[in-house]
Structure formats: C-alpha cells, structure tokens
C-alpha positions in Angstrom: 0.0 0.0 0.0 2.8 2.4 0.9 4.6 1.6 -2.3 1.4 2.3 -4.3 1.0 5.7 -2.6 4.6 6.6 -3.3 4.2 5.7 -6.9 1.0 7.8 -7.1 2.7 10.8 -5.6 5.6 10.5 -8.0 3.3 10.5 -11.0 1.4 13.5 -9.7 4.6 15.5 -9.2 5.9 14.5 -12.6 2.7 15.8 -14.3 3.0 19.1 -12.4 6.4 19.7 -13.9 5.1 19.5 -17.6 4.3 22.9 -19.4 0.6 23.5 -19.9 -0.9 24.4 -23.3 -2.1 27.8 -22.3 -3.7 30.1 -25.1 -2.3 33.8 -25.6 -4.4 36.5 -24.2 -6.9 38.2 -26.6 -6.3 42.1 -27.1 -9.2 44.2 -28.3 -7.9 46.7 -31.1 -10.4 49.3 -30.0 -8.6 49.5 -26.6 -5.2 50.2 -28.2 -4.2 53.9 -28.4 -2.3 54.8 -31.6 1.0 56.7 -31.3 0.4 60.5 -31.6 3.0 62.4 -33.7 4.0 66.1 -33.6 3.2 67.7 -37.0 4.3 71.2 -38.3 2.1 72.6 -41.0 3.6 75.3 -43.3 1.3 77.3 -45.5 2.0 80.5 -47.5 0.6 82.6 -44.7 1.3 80.8 -41.4 2.9 77.9 -39.5 0.8 75.6 -37.3 1.8 72.8 -35.0 -0.6 69.9 -34.0 -0.4 66.3 -33.0 -2.0 63.5 -34.9 -2.1 59.7 -34.7 -3.5 59.4 -38.3 -1.7 56.9 -40.5 -1.2 59.3 -43.5 -0.5 62.9 -44.1 -3.8 63.4 -45.9 -5.8 62.0 -43.0 -3.9 64.1 -40.5 -4.8 67.2 -42.4 -8.4 66.2 -42.6 -8.4 65.8 -38.8 -7.7 69.5 -38.4 -10.3 70.4 -41.0 -8.1 70.8 -44.0 -9.6 68.9 -46.9 -7.4 68.8 -50.0 -9.0 70.1 -53.2 -8.0 69.5 -56.8 -4.4 70.5 -57.5 -3.7 71.5 -53.9 0.0 70.8 -53.2 1.4 69.0 -50.1 4.9 67.7 -49.4 5.2 65.0 -48.4 2.3 63.9 -50.6 -1.1 63.0 -49.0 -0.5 59.3 -49.2 2.8 59.4 -47.3 2.8 57.8 -43.8 2.8 60.1 -40.8 6.0 59.9 -38.9 7.6 61.6 -35.8 8.3 65.3 -36.1 6.8 65.6 -39.6 6.9 69.0 -41.4 4.2 69.3 -44.1 4.3 72.1 -46.7 0.8 73.0 -48.0 0.1 75.3 -50.9 -3.5 75.6 -51.9 -4.4 75.8 -55.6 -5.9 79.0 -57.0 -8.0 79.8 -59.9 -6.3 81.2 -63.0 -7.5 82.3 -66.4 -5.4 81.2 -69.4 -5.8 83.0 -72.7 -4.6 80.8 -75.4 -5.4 79.9 -79.0 -8.2 82.5 -79.2 -10.1 81.2 -76.1 -10.1 81.7 -72.3 -9.7 78.7 -70.0 -10.4 79.0 -66.3 -8.8 76.3 -64.2 -7.4 75.6 -60.8 -3.6 75.6 -60.7 -0.7 75.5 -58.4 2.8 76.9 -58.5 4.8 79.8 -57.5 5.7 80.9 -61.0 3.7 81.3 -64.2 5.4 78.3 -65.7 4.7 76.1 -62.7 1.1 77.1 -62.6 0.6 76.4 -66.3 2.3 73.0 -66.0 0.1 72.0 -63.0 -3.0 73.1 -65.0 -2.0 70.8 -67.8 -1.4 73.7 -70.2 2.4 73.9 -70.3 4.4 76.1 -72.6 5.6 74.1 -75.6 8.6 74.6 -77.8 9.2 78.3 -78.4 5.9 79.4 -76.7 6.1 82.4 -74.4 3.8 83.8 -71.8 2.7 87.2 -70.4 3.8 87.5 -67.6 7.0 85.6 -68.3 7.4 82.0 -67.4 9.7 82.7 -64.5 7.6 85.5 -63.1 5.2 85.1 -60.1 1.6 84.3 -60.9 -0.2 87.7 -61.3 -2.7 88.8 -58.6 -5.6 88.7 -61.1 -4.6 85.2 -62.2 -4.7 86.1 -65.9 -2.0 84.5 -68.0 -1.6 85.0 -71.8 0.1 82.2 -73.8 1.7 83.3 -77.0 2.1 80.4 -79.5 5.5 80.8 -81.2 6.8 79.0 -84.2 9.6 79.5 -86.7 10.1 78.5 -90.3 13.1 78.6 -92.6 12.9 80.3 -96.0 15.5 79.5 -98.6 15.9 82.3 -101.2 18.0 81.6 -104.3 19.8 84.5 -105.9 21.9 84.7 -109.0 25.6 85.8 -108.8 26.5 87.5 -112.0 29.7 86.4 -113.7 32.6 88.7 -114.7 34.2 88.9 -118.1 37.9 88.5 -118.5 39.5 89.8 -121.7 42.6 88.3 -123.4 44.2 89.1 -126.7 43.1 86.9 -129.6 45.7 87.0 -132.4 43.6 84.9 -134.7 40.6 87.2 -134.4 40.3 90.4 -136.5 41.1 93.6 -134.7 38.0 95.3 -133.3 36.1 92.0 -133.1 35.3 90.4 -129.7 34.9 86.6 -129.6 33.7 84.6 -126.7 36.2 81.9 -126.0 34.6 80.5 -122.9 30.9 81.1 -122.0 30.2 82.5 -118.6 27.9 80.9 -116.1 26.1 82.7 -113.3 26.6 81.5 -109.8 23.9 80.6 -107.3 23.7 82.0 -103.8 21.2 80.7 -101.3 20.1 82.9 -98.4 18.6 81.2 -95.4 16.1 83.3 -93.4 14.4 82.4 -90.2 10.8 83.7 -89.9 9.2 84.0 -86.5 5.4 83.8 -86.0 3.5 84.7 -82.9 -0.1 83.5 -82.7 0.1 82.9 -86.5 1.3 86.4 -87.3 4.8 87.1 -88.7 6.7 89.3 -86.3 10.4 89.1 -87.4 12.8 87.9 -89.9 16.4 87.0 -89.3 18.9 86.4 -92.1 21.0 83.6 -90.8 23.4 82.6 -93.5 24.3 83.0 -97.2 25.8 80.0 -98.9 27.3 79.9 -102.4 26.1 76.6 -103.7 27.5 77.2 -107.2 30.3 79.8 -107.8 30.1 81.9 -111.0 32.3 81.0 -113.9 33.8 84.0 -115.6 33.3 84.5 -119.3 36.6 84.6 -121.3 36.4 87.0 -124.3 39.1 87.3 -126.9 39.8 90.8 -128.2 41.0 90.5 -131.8 44.5 91.7 -132.5 44.9 90.5 -136.1 45.3 93.5 -138.3 43.6 93.3 -141.7 44.0 96.3 -143.9 40.8 97.5 -145.7 40.0 100.3 -148.1 38.2 103.3 -146.8 34.7 103.3 -148.3 34.7 105.8 -151.3 38.5 106.3 -150.9 40.0 103.2 -152.6 43.5 104.7 -152.3 43.4 104.8 -148.5 43.7 101.7 -146.3 42.8 101.6 -142.7 43.5 99.2 -139.9 40.7 100.3 -137.5 37.4 102.0 -137.8 36.1 103.5 -134.6 33.0 105.5 -133.6 34.0 108.8 -131.9 32.3 112.0 -130.9 33.5 114.9 -133.0 33.8 118.6 -132.2 35.8 121.3 -133.9 38.2 124.1 -133.0 40.4 126.8 -134.5 43.2 129.0 -133.1 40.7 131.5 -131.6 38.0 129.0 -130.8 39.9 126.7 -128.5 37.6 127.2 -125.5 39.8 129.8 -123.7 38.1 133.3 -123.7 40.1 136.1 -125.3 43.0 133.9 -126.2 44.2 132.3 -129.5 46.5 129.3 -129.9 48.0 128.9 -133.3 50.2 125.8 -132.7 49.5 122.2 -131.8 51.2 120.0 -129.2 53.1 118.3 -132.1 54.3 121.7 -133.3 52.0 122.0 -136.4 49.8 125.0 -137.1 46.1 124.7 -136.2 44.3 124.3 -139.5 42.3 121.8 -141.4 44.1 118.5 -141.4 45.1 118.4 -137.8 43.0 116.8 -135.0 43.2 116.8 -131.3 42.4 113.9 -128.9 42.4 113.4 -125.1 45.8 113.1 -123.4 45.5 109.3 -123.1 44.8 108.9 -126.8 47.3 111.4 -127.9 50.1 109.8 -126.0 49.4 106.5 -127.9 48.6 107.9 -131.3 50.5 111.2 -131.8 51.6 111.4 -135.5 49.1 108.8 -136.7 46.9 109.6 -139.7 43.1 109.3 -139.7 40.4 109.8 -142.2 37.1 111.5 -141.4 34.3 111.3 -144.0 33.3 114.9 -144.8 36.5 116.3 -143.4 39.3 114.4 -145.0 42.7 113.1 -144.0 44.3 114.5 -140.8 47.2 113.9 -138.4 46.8 113.4 -134.7 48.7 116.5 -133.6 47.1 118.1 -130.6 45.7 117.5 -127.1 42.3 118.5 -125.8 40.3 118.1 -122.6 37.6 115.8 -123.9 34.4 115.0 -122.1 34.0 114.2 -118.4 32.3 110.9 -119.2 35.4 109.6 -121.0 33.8 109.0 -124.4 36.0 108.5 -127.4 36.5 112.1 -128.7 38.1 113.8 -131.6 38.5 117.6 -132.1 38.7 118.6 -135.8 41.1 121.5 -136.5 40.3 124.5 -138.8 41.7 127.9 -139.4 39.7 130.8 -138.1 38.8 131.7 -141.7 37.4 128.3 -142.8 36.0 127.2 -139.4 33.1 124.7 -139.4 31.0 123.6 -136.4 31.0 119.8 -135.8 29.1 118.1 -133.0 28.1 114.5 -133.2 29.1 110.9 -133.5 31.2 110.0 -136.6 33.3 107.0 -137.8 37.0 107.7 -137.7 39.3 105.5 -139.9 42.8 105.0 -138.6 45.0 104.7 -141.6 47.9 102.3 -142.3 50.5 101.6 -141.1 49.2 100.3 -137.7 51.4 101.1 -134.7 53.6 98.2 -133.4 51.4 98.0 -130.3 47.7 98.5 -130.6 46.3 100.7 -127.8 43.9 98.8 -125.5 41.1 101.4 -126.1 41.1 100.5 -129.8 41.0 96.7 -129.4 
C-alpha cells in the first residue's frame, strides 16, 4: 500500500512539472491607443503645430479640417505615412484664367511661377511658346496669363551671282572683233532666313546665312589683235587698220575754249588748221603722229591735245583755221590709216 501511494505521488509530481498548453491572451484593437506624432504645417501665410495619430499625411490634415482640393499641393504627398516630427508644406491651388489659341480657359492651378502654374493646370508652354507674364515671373494677382504660341520657319531664297568677263588678246581674231572663248555661267547664292510667327502672325525675320552653292564661272572673251587692212569706203587709195566711232567737235586758233586767247600751234608743233586733229591726253600719247580719215572732213594727223568729255567718251576735235571754221558736233566714224602702230592701244581693241 505504501509503495502504491509513493508511486502515485511520484506520478502527480511529474505531471506538475510538464508545461501547460495555455492560449495567448486576446487584445481588443479598440482598446489600443495609436502613437500621436507632432506635425508642423507650413502654409503660404502661417505655421501651425498639431499632434495626430492618423496613419497618413492626408488623414492628419483632414483631422484639423483641411480637406485637399483639386491641384492643392502638399509635401510630403497626402498618401505618405505620418512619422515623428513631420513637417508638411501645404500650398493651396488657386483659380487662373489662361488666354490661349483664341479662347479663355479658367482652371485651378498650383505653382509659385507662371510656368509652374501652367504645368500644373495641364497647359504647359511648348517649344518656343512664351507667356505674359514671363514663365519665370510670379503668378499675377488677377490670375490672368496670356500664352503666345510661337513657331519659326526657314525660308531659302535663291539669288543669281553675275559672272565677270575676262579679256585676253586673240591673235587669230580680227582687230575690233570680240569673240567669246569660254561662256560665262552665273553662280547661285542661297540665303537662309528664319521667320518668327507669334499666334500665327509674322513678327520678325532673321537672315542667318548665305551659302554659295555654285560659284560663278567667268566669261573669257578674246579681243582680236589680227590686223587686216581694208580700203576706206569711197577712198580706194586709202587703207585703214581700224574704224572707230568717236564724238567729233571742232576748233580753230581763236576757238579753243579759252576766252580772249588764241592758240595757233598744236602739241606736235604744227599750225592749227584743217588737217590736224586733237584727242584726249591718253589717246594722244598713244597715237600722236598717226593719220586718220574722217568722212566729210578728209585726211588728218593726230597732232594736238584737248580736254575731252567728263564721261570719258571717245572724242576727236577737228582742226580748222579761223577763216574756214566749221562747227562739228556728233558721232562719226574715224578710220585709222595704215600703217598700224607696233602695239595696238587697248582702247582700240
């Protein structure tokens, strides 16, 4: 009996030492107090501090009566979790009126500058567009913003570059004849102009560059130097090497153009009379002593120098004595008689 009781007591004590399967205590969520955080609210006009145990920024703001409207700005964003010592920046949207493309759009927008407000309203400046006020300016007090649609186009204008003419002696071509040896070709110049339009109206042009896309090719003309003697029309005994159109005037010793003075001699030392002619200094220096024939006047020698005309026209002054003076004024053909000079003056080529 004693041994049975001892065995029973041992079994009871052994059972008491085993861990019991005890369930965890049940906690009612309604009885748990959420952690309250300190929040600093910054607005354009003030700074406010409050505490909140809301899970997000947006809910914390609603707790103090601040309901976010369309395009209101907060940072951190409304869906961000509320944390210890959170600072929230709040900037309410405002109504703006945007004038663009011939219409007015009233919309809520946010942003400190015109560009930011337009972007938040979904009407951003595109490309070259500008605004009044400027994109970087503050939003005006009246909220009115003008968008100017700007575009640019390029205009290519083609211009012709004239070619020049180069002259060379052509020994196989008759004197006084000009022959084209190489044809000239005009060049092509392209001017690039940038045209600016504002709201569809041209406002400015900027010439940006000129490009020679094809340079001109000079024309090469041969001036004949081959002398071929011919008979003067109606004077078969006279041969000439050059016929040239010249403007003729006339003079005599006391009709030389100097008032109250008479000049009886020429630069070559001959007396002034029929049969001597004067030319400009340039021509005289090249042709002094040469013989010419003038229809209606006769044969003469280049023996004197005159002033000529300011326009540089080819000019000849026919000499007379005072007694047989004749008035000449007009264009005539002058025949330069053989022999030709060793070097043909350039003005007679």
